[in-house]
N, C-alpha and C positions, 0 to 999 in steps of 0.2 A: 720449112718456111718460117721465117721470123715474123713476129706480129707486125713489125714495121712494114714488111713487104706483103702482108695479107690484104687483099683488096676488099675483104668483107670486114667492116668496122665492128667493134665490140658490141655496140648497141644494136646493130643489125642482126648479129648472131642471136641475141635474145629474142628478137621478133621471129627469126627462123625457128627457134626452139618451140614457140607457143603452139602452133597447129599440131605438129607431131606429138607433142606432150599430151594434149587432150585426146587425140585420136589413139595413139599407141598405148600410152600409159593408162588412159581411161579405159580402153578396150581390155587390156590385161587385167585391170582391177575388176571389171565386170566378170571376166572368166574366173577370177579368184572368188568372187561372190558365189558363183555357181558351184565351184569345186567345194567351197566351205559348207554349202547347204544353207546359206543365208536366205532369208525371205526377200527375194528380189522385188516382189510386188510392193513391199513397204520400204523401198530404198530411200524414199524421202524422209522416213522416220529414223531418227538418229539412234534409236534403240533396237533396230532390226538385227544388228549383229549381237547375238545373244550370249556368246561365250568368248572366252579368251582365245580358244583354239580357232574359232572362226575369224576373229580379228587378226590373229597371227598369220593365217593362211592368206588372207587378202593383202596383208602388208608384205608378205613374201613375194607375191605377184607384183606388187608395187615396186619393191626393191629391185627385182630382176629387170623389169621393164624400164625403170628409171636409169639404172646403171648401163643397160644396153643402149638406150637412147643417147645418153651423155657420151658414152664411149664412141658411138657412131659419129656424133657431131664433132667430138674432139679429133677424130681421125680424118673426117671428110672436110669439115668446115675450118676447124682451128689448125689442122695439120700438126698436132702435137700428141705425145703419149698421154694416155689417160691419167697416169700417176702425177702428171704436171698440174693436176687440179690442186695438189697440196697434200698428197697421200704418202710422202716420204716419211718413214718411221725413224730414221736415224736421229739419235739425240732428242727424241720426243717423249720419252717415258715420263720425265718430270712434268711435261705439259698435260699428259693424260692423267697422272695422279692428282695434279692440282685441279683440273676440271672436275674429276670425280669427287674430290674432297669439298670443293666449293658448293656444288649442288647439294651435297648431304648437309653441310653446315647451314646453308641458307634455309632449307626446308625445315631442319630441326629447330633452329632458333626462331624462325618465322612462326612455326606452329606453337612453340612455347610462349611467345609473346602474345599471340592471339588467345591462347588458352588462359594466360594470366589475366587478360582483360575480360574473361568470362564470356567470350564470344563462341566458345566451343564447349560442348559437354561430351565427355567420353562415353561411348556406347558399349563397345566390346572389342576384344582382340580376335581377329579372324586369321589365325595362322594356317597357311596352306602352302606347303613346299612346292607343289606342282604349279600353283598360281604364281608364286614368286619367281620360279624359273621361267615360266611363260612371259611374265612381265619384263624380266631382264632381256630376253630375246626380242620381245616386241619393241621395247623402247630403244634397244640397240639399233634395230632396223629403222625406226623412225628417225633417230639421230643421224645415221649414215645417209639415208635418202635425202633428208632436208638439207643437210650440210653440203653434200656433194652437189645438189641442185642449186641451192640459193647462194651459198658462199663459194663453193668450188667452181661452178660454171657461171652463174648469173653475176655475182659480185666481181669475179675475176675478169669477165669480159667487159663489164661496165667500167672497170678501172682502166681499160685500154682506150676508152673514149672520153672519160671525164676525170676530174679531180677525185682522188680516192675517197674524200669525205662525202662528196656529192654522190659518188657511186654507192657508198655505204648507205646513204639516205634512201636512194632509189631502190636498192635491193631490199631494204627493210620495209619499205612501203609495199613492195610486191609480196614479201613474206607475210605481212599482216593481212593483206588482201586475200591471199590464198587460204587463210583461215577464216575468212569472212562468213562462210556458211556454217561454222561451228555453232552448236547450241549455246544458248545463254550469252551470246555476243552482244556487247554494247560499245559505246564510244570509249569508255574507260578501259575495257578489255582490249579494244583495238590499239589504244595507246600503249598498253602493257606489251602487246605482241610486237608493236613497232620497236619499242625499246629492247625487247628480246632479240630482234633482228640486228639492232645496233650492237648489243652486247656480244652476240655470237659472231658478228662480223668484224668487230673492231680490232681484234688481234690478227685477223687474217690480212687486213690491209697493210700490216707491218711485216708479217712473217710468211705470208702466202702458204700457210700450212693449216690443215683442217683438224688435226688431232686434238687440240685444246677445245675448239668449239664442239666437236663430236662428243668428247668426254663430258663437257659441261652440259650440253643439250640432253644427253642420256641421263646424267645424274639428276639434273633439275626435274625432268619428267618422272623418272623412276621413284625418287624419294618423295616427290610431291604426291603421287598416288599412294605410295606405301604408307605415308603418314596421314592418309585419309582425305586429301583434297581431290577434287576433279582436276583433270588435265585439259586445259584449253576448252573448258565447258563440257568435256566428255567424262563419263563415269567409268572407271576401271577398277580392277581388284584393289582393295586396300587392306593392309595388315592391321592398321588401327582405324576403327570406324567411330565417328563422332556425329553428334547432331549440332546443327548451327542454330543458336538461339534466335538470332536476327540477322538476315542477310544484309551486309553492308560492305563498304569499301575497305574495312579493316580485315574482314575474313575472306573477302572475294566472292561470297555467295556461291551460286551454282557454277560459276566459271572456274573456281579454284583459286589457289594462291595467286595465280597470274592476273586475277581480277582485283587484287588488293592494293592499297596504297603502300603497304610494306614492300611489295614487289617492285613498285616504281622507285622507291627510295633506294633499295638494294641495287637495282640495275643501274641507276644513275651514278651511284658511288663506284660500282665496279667498272663502268664505262670510263669514268674520269681517271680511275686508278690505272687502267690499262693504257690509256693515252699518255698519262704522265710518265709511266714506267718506260714505254718505248721511246718517247721523246727524249727523256733523260739518257736512255741507252744510246740513242742516236748521237746526242751531243758528246757523250764520252768517247764514242768511236771516232768522231770527227776531230776531237782534240787529242 
């Protein structure tokens, strides 16, 4: 069935998604908590997941349930193959490499700039191969889950109902709202996450492919924590550990690099770069 002939509008599919997401995915995540041995009684406490292994187990349950739900909705509601979310790999290796490289460079240069202004004091090097491997798997899962859900399904369906830029705006608002319960969240962090939604989605509105945002999302999170920052307010394993002399918008405080003014500047530059690149590419194709 083509989208033009589908009686269920794109924005209506997002509304259909919400109840089963919280029931099905939320239920599976609770099972993940039990399986991991996490302290369910302190579920309100963001530190109740004590180990990387426990985090990984709960995220695995989140991955399976989210992919199953989106697959079901694609089959029953959208009447399209799951891969149409934007998972075609052909000719996408360069996009993956670019996404991985960008995340690394942003976190490296951002950390060095903050360190230069004496906002960070090196504490120690915490080398642990097992934790590094767990972090790679963990942040790969996070990137796949969030990109499939927010860009692949939500943004994609919103684009069937609205102008692509307005759809990108709406999906980014939802993306930041879904992180609203994260620790150390404030309006500045919310703005950062909103821009992250724009950055991760802007290439998708032109390419309908998820591999660049998945790679960038993974690389951004992985190197952010590896270089000592919290990730969206949450504390993960870090290879480099440092102390923050004074929490402010330059270093992001307890929210991490995503709570910093540098993050906003970088994201705005990258968003504009992506838009200009694809607009110029479109003009060249037309001429």
